[in-house]
C-alpha positions in Angstrom: 0.0 0.0 0.0 1.6 3.2 -1.2 0.1 6.1 0.7 0.5 9.6 -0.8 2.6 12.1 1.1 2.3 15.9 0.8 5.6 17.6 0.1 5.8 21.4 0.0 8.3 23.7 -1.7 11.1 25.3 0.4 9.2 28.6 0.4 6.0 27.1 1.7 8.0 25.1 4.3 9.8 28.3 5.4 6.5 30.1 5.8 5.0 27.2 7.7 8.0 27.4 10.1 7.6 31.2 10.5 3.9 30.7 11.2 4.6 27.9 13.8 7.1 30.1 15.7 4.7 33.1 15.7 1.4 31.3 16.2 1.0 27.6 16.5 -2.8 28.1 16.4 -2.4 29.7 13.0 -0.4 26.8 11.8 -3.2 24.5 12.9 -5.7 26.7 11.0 -3.6 26.3 7.8 -3.2 22.6 8.1 -6.9 22.2 8.9 -7.8 24.2 5.8 -5.5 22.0 3.6 -7.0 18.8 5.1 -10.5 20.0 4.6 -9.7 20.6 0.9 -8.2 17.1 0.6 -11.4 15.7 2.2 -13.5 17.5 -0.4 -11.4 16.2 -3.2 -11.8 12.6 -1.9 -15.6 13.1 -1.7 -15.7 14.4 -5.3 -13.7 11.3 -6.5 -16.0 9.0 -4.4 -19.1 10.5 -6.0 -17.8 9.7 -9.4 -17.0 6.1 -8.4 -20.1 5.2 -6.4 -23.3 5.8 -8.1 -25.6 5.1 -5.1 -25.3 7.8 -2.4 -26.5 6.7 1.0 -24.1 9.1 2.7 -22.5 6.4 4.8 -19.2 6.4 3.0 -19.0 10.2 2.8 -19.8 10.6 6.5 -17.1 8.0 7.2 -14.4 10.2 5.9 -13.2 12.0 9.0 -10.3 14.2 10.0 -9.2 15.3 13.4 -6.4 17.0 15.2 -4.1 14.4 16.7 -1.7 17.0 18.3 -0.3 20.4 17.5 0.4 20.6 13.8 -0.6 17.0 13.1 -4.0 16.1 11.6 -5.2 12.8 10.3 -7.6 12.0 7.5 -9.3 8.7 8.1 -10.9 6.5 5.4 -14.4 5.2 6.0 -15.3 1.7 6.9 -14.8 -0.7 4.0 -12.5 1.7 2.2 -9.7 -0.8 2.2 -12.0 -3.3 0.5 -12.9 -0.8 -2.2 -9.3 0.6 -2.6 -7.4 -2.6 -3.1 -8.6 -6.2 -3.5 -12.4 -6.2 -3.2 -14.0 -9.0 -1.2 -15.9 -12.2 -1.3 -18.8 -12.0 1.2 -20.5 -15.2 2.1 -23.8 -15.4 4.0 -23.5 -16.5 7.7 -27.1 -17.8 7.5 -28.9 -19.2 4.5 -28.5 -16.2 2.2 -27.7 -12.5 1.9 -30.8 -10.3 1.2 -30.7 -7.3 -1.1 -33.4 -4.9 -2.2 -32.7 -3.2 -5.5 -35.3 -1.0 -7.2 -38.1 -2.6 -5.1 -37.0 -6.1 -6.0 -35.7 -8.5 -3.3 -32.8 -10.8 -4.1 -31.2 -13.6 -2.1 -27.7 -14.8 -2.8 -25.4 -17.2 -0.9 -22.4 -15.0 -1.6 -21.4 -11.8 -3.4 -18.2 -10.3 -4.8 -17.4 -6.7 -4.0 -15.2 -5.4 -6.8 -12.5 -2.9 -5.9 -13.4 0.7 -6.8 -10.5 3.0 -5.7 -11.5 6.4 -4.6 -9.7 7.5 -1.4 -6.0 7.6 -2.5 -6.7 8.4 -6.2 -8.6 11.5 -5.0 -5.6 12.6 -2.9 -3.1 11.8 -5.6 -5.1 13.9 -8.1 -5.0 16.9 -5.8 -1.2 16.5 -5.4 -0.5 15.9 -9.1 -2.3 19.0 -10.2 -0.4 21.2 -7.8 -3.7 22.4 -6.3 -2.5 21.5 -2.8 0.4 24.0 -3.1 -1.9 26.8 -4.3 -4.2 26.1 -1.4 -1.3 26.1 1.1 0.1 29.3 -0.3 -3.3 31.1 0.0 -4.0 29.8 3.5 -0.4 30.6 4.7 -0.6 34.1 3.3 -4.0 34.7 5.0 -2.7 33.5 8.4 0.7 35.3 8.1 -1.2 38.6 7.5 -3.5 37.8 10.4 -0.5 37.5 12.8 1.3 40.6 11.4 3.9 38.8 9.2 4.4 38.9 5.4 5.0 35.8 3.3 8.4 35.5 1.6 
C-alpha cells in the first residue's frame, strides 16, 4: 500500500515554520484548511466512483487533530475493500438479502469489486499542484492575520 505524502516547496515550508514560531494556532488553521480541501477532493472522487449515495461512505471520511500541527484523514469503513482487493462476502445464514429498485434478491455470496476512490482523490490533488496553491493562499492569510508577510 503506497500512501501519498504531501511535500511542500522550500518557500512554503519556510512560511510554515515562521507561522509555527509566531502562532501555533495559525499553523493548525492552515493545516486544517488544507486537510478540509483534501477531504472535499476525496468526496468528489468518491461520488464519481459510487453511483448510489447513501451518505455512509461520505460521512465515514473523518479528519481530526491528533496533536499540534498534526492532523489525520481517516478513510471510511470498508474503504480498504474498495481501494485494493475487493472482497468475497458469504452469508453466515442461508443467504444475503438485497433490495434493488423494489425487487428483493437472495444470494449465498457476493463479490465486491475494488473501486479505488480514497487515495486516487488525494493523488489527483497532489498531481495538479492544487494543494500547493491552497497552502500558499492559507499561509498568506494566516501570516497577515498575525502581522507577518510571506516571503
